[in-house]
C-alpha positions as CSV (number, residue, x, y, z in Angstrom):
1,M,75.4,142.7,203.4
2,T,78.2,144.2,205.5
3,S,80.9,141.6,206.6
4,I,83.7,141.4,209.1
5,R,85.9,141.0,206.0
6,H,85.6,144.7,205.4
7,F,86.1,146.0,208.9
8,P,88.8,148.5,209.6
9,A,90.2,146.3,212.4
10,T,91.5,144.1,209.5
11,H,92.9,147.0,207.5
12,P,96.7,147.6,207.9
13,L,96.0,151.4,208.2
14,P,93.9,151.9,211.3
15,D,90.6,153.6,211.7
16,W,91.7,156.8,213.2
17,R,88.0,157.6,214.3
18,N,87.9,154.4,216.3
19,F,88.0,154.9,220.1
20,G,90.2,151.9,220.5
21,V,92.7,153.1,218.0
22,M,92.9,156.5,219.5
23,L,93.4,155.0,223.0
24,R,96.2,152.7,221.7
25,V,98.0,155.6,220.0
26,L,97.8,157.8,223.1
27,L,99.1,155.0,225.3
28,G,101.8,154.1,222.8
29,V,103.1,157.6,222.3
30,N,103.0,158.3,226.0
31,G,104.8,155.1,226.7
32,L,107.6,156.2,224.2
33,A,107.7,159.6,225.9
34,V,108.2,157.9,229.3
35,L,111.2,155.8,227.9
36,A,112.6,159.0,226.3
37,A,112.3,160.8,229.7
38,L,114.1,157.9,231.5
39,V,117.0,158.1,228.9
40,Q,117.2,161.8,228.8
41,A,117.0,162.5,232.6
42,G,120.4,162.7,234.2
43,D,119.1,161.6,237.5
44,I,116.4,158.9,237.9
45,G,114.6,161.1,240.4
46,K,114.1,163.7,237.7
47,W,112.4,161.5,235.0
48,L,108.9,162.6,236.0
49,E,109.8,166.3,235.6
50,T,111.5,165.5,232.2
51,Y,108.4,163.5,231.1
52,L,106.1,166.3,232.0
53,Q,108.3,168.7,229.9
54,L,108.1,166.2,227.0
55,A,104.4,165.8,227.4
56,A,103.8,169.5,227.2
57,V,105.2,169.2,223.6
58,V,104.0,165.8,222.7
59,E,100.3,165.9,223.7
60,P,99.2,169.0,221.6
61,L,101.1,167.6,218.7
62,L,99.5,164.2,219.1
63,L,95.9,165.5,219.5
64,I,96.3,167.7,216.4
65,E,97.6,164.8,214.3
66,L,94.8,162.4,215.5
67,G,92.3,165.1,214.5
68,L,93.8,165.5,211.0
69,L,94.1,161.7,210.5
70,S,90.4,161.3,211.5
71,L,89.5,163.8,208.7
72,L,91.8,162.2,206.2
73,R,91.0,158.6,207.1
74,D,89.0,157.7,204.0
75,M,91.5,159.3,201.6
76,L,94.3,157.4,203.3
77,W,92.5,154.1,203.0
78,R,92.2,154.6,199.2
79,L,96.0,155.0,198.9
80,P,98.4,152.0,198.4
81,L,99.4,150.7,201.9
82,R,103.0,151.9,201.9
83,L,102.1,155.3,200.4
84,G,99.4,155.7,203.0
85,Q,101.9,154.8,205.8
86,A,104.4,157.3,204.4
87,C,101.7,160.0,204.4
88,V,101.0,159.3,208.1
89,A,104.7,159.4,209.0
90,G,105.2,162.5,206.9
91,L,102.3,164.2,208.6
92,A,103.8,163.5,212.0
93,G,107.2,164.9,210.9
94,G,105.6,167.9,209.2
95,L,103.5,168.9,212.3
96,A,106.6,168.5,214.6
97,A,108.7,170.7,212.3
98,A,105.9,173.3,212.1
99,M,105.5,173.4,215.8
100,F,109.2,173.8,216.5
101,L,109.6,176.4,213.8
102,Y,106.8,178.4,215.4
103,A,108.5,177.9,218.8
104,R,111.8,179.2,217.3
105,S,110.1,182.4,216.3
106,L,109.2,183.0,220.0
107,L,112.1,181.3,221.9
108,P,115.7,180.7,221.2
109,I,115.6,177.0,220.1
110,D,118.6,175.5,218.2
111,T,118.1,173.8,214.8
112,G,119.3,170.5,216.3
113,A,116.3,170.4,218.7
114,T,114.0,170.8,215.7
115,L,115.6,168.1,213.7
116,R,115.5,165.7,216.7
117,A,111.8,166.5,217.2
118,V,111.0,165.7,213.6
119,L,113.0,162.4,213.7
120,L,111.4,161.4,216.9
121,A,107.9,162.1,215.6
122,V,108.6,160.1,212.4
123,A,110.1,157.2,214.3
124,S,107.1,157.1,216.7
125,A,104.7,157.1,213.8
126,V,106.6,154.3,212.1
127,L,106.6,152.1,215.2
128,L,102.9,152.6,215.7
129,L,102.1,151.9,212.1
130,A,104.2,148.7,212.3
131,Y,102.2,147.7,215.4
132,F,98.9,148.3,213.7
133,E,100.0,146.4,210.6
134,L,101.0,143.4,212.7
135,R,97.7,143.6,214.7
136,S,95.7,143.6,211.4
137,R,97.5,140.4,210.4
138,A,96.8,138.9,213.8
139,L,93.2,139.8,213.5
140,S,92.9,138.7,209.9
141,P,89.4,138.1,208.6
142,A,89.9,134.3,208.4
143,Q,90.9,134.2,212.1
144,A,88.2,136.6,213.2
145,E,85.5,134.6,211.4
146,A,86.8,131.4,212.8
147,R,86.6,132.8,216.3
148,L,83.1,134.1,215.6
149,A,82.1,130.7,214.3
150,A,83.3,129.1,217.5
151,L,81.5,131.6,219.6
152,N,78.2,131.2,217.6
153,A,78.6,127.4,217.9
154,R,78.3,127.8,221.7
155,I,75.0,129.7,221.4
156,R,73.3,127.4,218.9
157,P,72.8,124.2,221.0
158,H,71.0,126.1,223.8
159,F,69.0,128.1,221.3
160,L,67.8,125.1,219.2
161,F,67.2,122.9,222.3
162,N,64.9,125.4,224.0
163,S,63.1,126.0,220.7
164,L,62.5,122.3,220.2
165,N,61.3,121.9,223.7
166,A,58.7,124.6,223.1
167,V,57.4,122.8,220.0
168,L,57.4,119.3,221.6
169,S,55.2,120.6,224.4
170,L,52.4,121.2,221.7
171,I,52.5,118.1,219.6
172,R,49.9,116.1,221.5
173,A,47.8,118.9,223.0
174,R,47.6,121.3,220.0
175,P,48.9,119.7,216.8
176,Q,47.8,122.5,214.5
177,Q,49.6,125.0,216.6
178,A,52.6,122.7,216.7
179,E,52.7,122.7,212.9
180,E,52.8,126.4,212.8
181,A,55.4,126.5,215.5
182,L,57.6,124.1,213.5
183,E,57.4,126.5,210.5
184,S,58.7,129.3,212.8
185,L,61.3,127.0,214.1
186,S,62.6,126.3,210.6
187,D,63.1,130.1,210.2
188,L,64.9,130.2,213.5
189,F,67.2,127.3,212.4
190,R,68.0,129.1,209.2
191,A,68.9,132.2,211.1
192,A,71.1,130.4,213.6
193,M,73.1,128.8,210.7
194,R,74.0,132.1,209.2
195,D,77.6,133.0,208.4
196,P,78.8,134.5,211.7
197,G,81.0,137.0,209.7
198,E,78.0,138.6,208.1
199,L,76.1,141.4,209.8
200,V,72.3,141.3,209.7
201,S,69.8,144.1,209.7
202,L,68.2,145.3,213.0
203,A,64.8,144.4,211.5
204,D,65.9,140.8,211.0
205,E,67.4,140.5,214.5
206,I,64.2,141.9,216.0
207,S,62.1,139.5,213.9
208,L,64.2,136.6,215.2
209,G,63.7,137.7,218.7
210,R,60.0,138.0,218.3
211,Q,59.8,134.5,216.8
212,Y,61.8,133.1,219.6
213,L,59.7,134.7,222.3
214,D,56.5,133.5,220.5
215,L,57.8,130.0,220.8
216,E,58.6,130.4,224.5
217,K,55.2,132.0,225.0
218,I,53.6,128.7,223.6
219,R,55.5,126.8,226.3
220,L,55.0,129.3,229.2
221,G,51.6,130.7,228.3
222,E,50.3,133.7,230.3
223,R,53.4,133.5,232.6
224,L,55.4,135.3,229.9
225,S,54.6,138.8,228.8
226,V,56.8,140.9,226.4
227,D,56.9,144.7,226.1
228,W,58.7,145.9,223.0
229,Q,59.6,149.6,223.1
230,L,61.0,150.6,219.7
231,G,62.0,154.2,219.2
232,A,62.8,156.0,216.0
233,V,65.4,153.6,214.7
234,D,66.7,152.8,211.3
235,M,65.7,149.2,210.9
236,N,68.3,148.7,208.2
237,L,71.2,149.3,210.6
238,P,73.6,146.3,210.5
239,I,74.3,144.5,213.8
240,P,76.0,141.2,214.6
241,P,73.7,138.1,214.3
242,L,72.4,136.3,217.4
243,M,72.8,139.4,219.5
244,L,69.3,139.7,221.0
245,Q,68.3,136.0,221.1
246,P,70.8,134.8,223.7
247,L,69.9,137.7,226.0
248,L,66.1,137.0,225.5
249,E,66.8,133.3,226.3
250,N,68.6,134.4,229.5
251,A,65.7,136.7,230.4
252,V,63.2,133.8,230.1
253,Y,65.4,131.1,231.7
254,H,66.6,133.2,234.7
255,G,63.7,135.7,235.1
256,I,60.4,134.0,234.0
257,E,60.8,130.2,234.4
258,P,61.8,130.3,238.1
259,A,58.9,132.6,239.1
260,P,55.5,130.8,239.4
261,E,53.7,134.0,238.6
262,G,56.0,134.7,235.6
263,G,56.8,138.3,234.6
264,V,57.4,140.8,231.9
265,I,60.4,141.0,229.6
266,R,61.0,144.6,228.4
267,I,63.0,145.3,225.2
268,A,63.9,149.0,224.5
269,I,65.7,149.9,221.3
270,E,66.5,153.5,220.4
271,Q,69.0,155.4,218.3
272,R,70.8,158.4,219.7
273,R,72.6,160.1,216.9
274,D,75.2,157.7,215.8
275,V,74.7,155.2,218.7
276,L,72.2,152.3,218.9
277,C,71.1,151.5,222.4
278,I,69.5,148.1,223.3
279,V,68.1,147.5,226.8
280,I,66.7,144.1,227.9
281,A,65.2,143.9,231.4
282,N,63.5,141.1,233.2
283,P,62.4,140.3,236.8
284,T,64.9,138.6,239.1
285,A,64.0,135.2,240.7
286,S,64.3,134.9,244.5
287,Q,66.7,132.0,243.9
288,P,68.8,132.8,240.8
289,Q,69.6,129.5,238.8
290,H,72.5,128.7,236.5
291,A,74.3,132.0,237.0
292,A,77.4,130.5,235.3
293,G,75.4,129.9,232.1
294,N,74.2,133.5,232.2
295,R,77.8,134.8,232.6
296,M,78.9,132.6,229.7
297,A,76.3,134.1,227.3
298,L,77.3,137.6,228.4
299,A,81.1,136.9,228.0
300,N,80.3,135.4,224.6
301,I,78.5,138.5,223.4
302,R,81.2,140.8,224.8
303,E,83.9,138.9,222.9
304,R,81.8,139.0,219.7
305,L,81.3,142.8,220.2
306,L,85.1,143.2,220.6
307,L,85.7,141.3,217.4
308,Y,83.2,143.4,215.4
309,Y,83.6,146.9,216.9
310,D,86.8,146.9,219.0
311,L,86.3,149.2,221.9
312,E,83.4,151.2,220.4
313,A,80.7,148.9,221.6
314,R,79.7,148.2,225.3
315,L,77.7,145.6,227.2
316,E,76.8,146.6,230.7
317,T,74.6,144.8,233.3
318,E,72.7,146.2,236.3
319,V,71.1,144.1,239.1
320,S,68.6,145.5,241.6
321,D,66.3,143.7,244.1
322,H,63.7,142.8,241.6
323,R,65.2,143.6,238.2
324,Y,68.0,142.5,236.0
325,E,69.0,144.7,233.1
326,V,71.4,144.3,230.2
327,R,72.4,147.4,228.1
328,I,74.2,147.2,224.8
329,T,75.6,150.2,223.0
330,L,76.7,149.9,219.3
331,P,78.0,152.4,216.8
332,C,75.3,152.9,214.1
333,Q,77.5,153.7,211.1
334,T,78.4,150.9,208.7
335,K,82.1,150.4,208.7
336,N,83.5,149.4,205.3
337,R,86.5,150.2,203.3
């Protein structure tokens, strides 16, 4: 099973195909270009003009290097760390040299300018590599798993408490059904106690969500209706554990329970190329209750998505007059070294 221990976020060499890494590189290099422009400009009022001149050279070079690093990512990860870092820095210097040598064939550029460009490109690459190495240590697997364990610990009490309440409501009136519900509850307990650093299959997470909703249906009866809309999805896709259940709990607690007539919870899951889209929608009560608890669950899931996927995953909400919708977007590919 895929684990956070193998995630590129914890690898000293970054995942050059990750949106968060690309964004940090772009911001970092442009930040260095701004500093260089401030130093190089003779007059403070001309720093913007100087920066734009630098950017005209830096941006194409940077985009070409990011493209090449994306293609070479797996090969670089297989190299020893220092050798991989040296290759990245060498690639930056080599591209800078090639660009300036080409420019020299068209324009009168002195050799000193070419040498400065190569040194600046290598120095920028070394600074960024040092940043990513320090970041990988700060986001070590042990620390990330400890944070995930703390986040999961916040979810479990609500999850188990609500599940127990559903079973307790059956013990006197329907003991046979209560016994069956207890068997389902044991499966839910087992799932809730999983290692938070391990990913689970989409099929397991859907099964857990179905079991939870079945327990709630015992408690709420006909007031709770569920509409599962599963598209053509690879059920073996790995996703973080307890991703659906807290959102389904929110949908029940904030959308179904306050409404005397109940309502329908709709869960749509589809795969769009290399992206998994999950949408959970529920009716909105006329008097929303415990909004703070709802926000806490959403913040919890957002933070776990950040730990697992950096900036490649998104959680968005949309509220209308009679509908509350949560949309989660995850990358489909398994990320391992």
